[in-house]
N, C-alpha and C positions, 0 to 999 in steps of 0.2 A: 503493499499499499504507499510505501514511501515514493515510488515514482509516480503514483497517481496524484500525490501531495505535491509533486515537483521538487522532490528532495534527492539528493545523492546518498545512496544508502550506506556506501562505506563512510562519508563524512559523517553520517547521522550516527552510525555505530561507534565510531571514533568519539564523538562528542558525548555519546550516553556513557561510554566507558571512562572517559576522562572526568566527567562530572559526576557521575553516580557509581561508578565501579562496575567491571565487568560482570559481576553476579546478578546484576538487574535485570539481564537478557537471559529468557529463559526458552523461548521460542522464536524461530526465524523463519519467515515465509518466504521460499524461493520462487520465483518465476521471472518472467519479462516482459515487456511491453513498449510501445510507441511514445509513452509519457504524455499523454494527453491528459488534461487535468479531470479528474473524477472518472475515468475510463479505464476499467480493467481488463486488459487484453487476455491476461492468461496465459502467456505464450512459453514456451521452453527455456529453461534457465540459460542466461547468457546467450540467447538467440539474436537479441538486439543489440545490447550493450556489453559486450564480453569484456570491456575495460572497466567498467563499473562494477562488474560481477567479480570481477579479481581484486578489485580494490577492497570489495566488502570482504571477501573472504580472508584477505591479507589482515583486515583489521578485526575481524572475528579470532583470526589467530593470535593476533598481537594482545587481544584481551583475554587469551586462553579460554575462550568459550567453550563451555560443555554442556551447554543446553541442546535442544532439539532444532534439527534442520526438516523442514518438509515443505513439499510442493503443493502448489495451487495454480495448477494449469487447467486448461480446459480442451481437451484431445478431440475436438469435433471431427477433424478429417484424418486422424491417426488412431491406430490401436492404442488403447490407454494404457496397456501392460508396457508395450514399446515404448511409449512416452515416458513412462516412469523409470524404466531402465534407462532410457538416454539420459535423463535427468539426474539420475544416480552417477552414472560414468561421468558425466559433465562437472559435477561437484567434486568428484574425486580427481579428476584431471586439474581442475582449479584449485583445489587442495594442495595439491603436489607443487604447482606451480608457484602458489603463494609461500610456500614452506622454502622453495628454492630462492624467491626474492629475498625472504627474511636471512637465510642460511648465507647467502652470499653478500648480505648487506648491500643489495642493489637499489634497494628503494630509499635509504635513510639520506644518500647523498643527494638524489633528485628531489627529494621532498624538502630537505633544508634549504637548497638553492632555489625552490619554486621553480624547477625546471621542467615545463610541461612536455617538451618535446622528449627529454631524456626518459621521463616518466614513461610515456608510450612506448620509447624504444625498448626499455627493459622489459616491460609487459609482453611486447610481441615477442621477444627473444624467448621468456620462459614458456609463453603459450605454444610457441612452434615447437620447441624441444618436446613438450607433453603432446603436442597434436603428432608428431613423429613417432614417440613412443607407443602411443595409442594406435597408430596405424599398424606399426611393426606387430605390436602384440595381438592385433585382431588377424594377421596373417601367419602368425606363429614364428616370427623371426625374433633373434634377440635384439634387444635395445640398441641403438648405435652409442656405445659407451666410449669411444673416442671422441665422437663429436660433444656428448654431454661433458666428459671431462673437460676437454677444451674450452668450453663456454664457461664452465665453472671456475677455469683459473683465470678468466679476464676479469 
């Protein structure tokens, strides 16, 4: 519902965590949409705003969030089970990408410097690695360890 209210979900989570402590969040509803005020599109997680979705997951991890994640999507033209499975895979992919951002310290510098372009670039890099890992996993190949290691060294 943050998107319907015109909010940035990651910023809202960071604000709540900073002002009230991370234990005030107990359930986070995940979906996506076109952010028309008061219109809930109920689309699959990160299908429209992947950078905002990654930022949201990043701040949930920073807060050491232990609550529930659940989906509020409307599978009108897709199989509901397949859509739920997609949402779960997508959240896991973004969770790993956010962990990499934190582990490598990639976001701290761009956030401190208010570097919007740098922020987008590091998010694209970690999401690209996760997309590649997911594709390789789906076809049964080993993940590209040399490429992942090289990126982590940068």
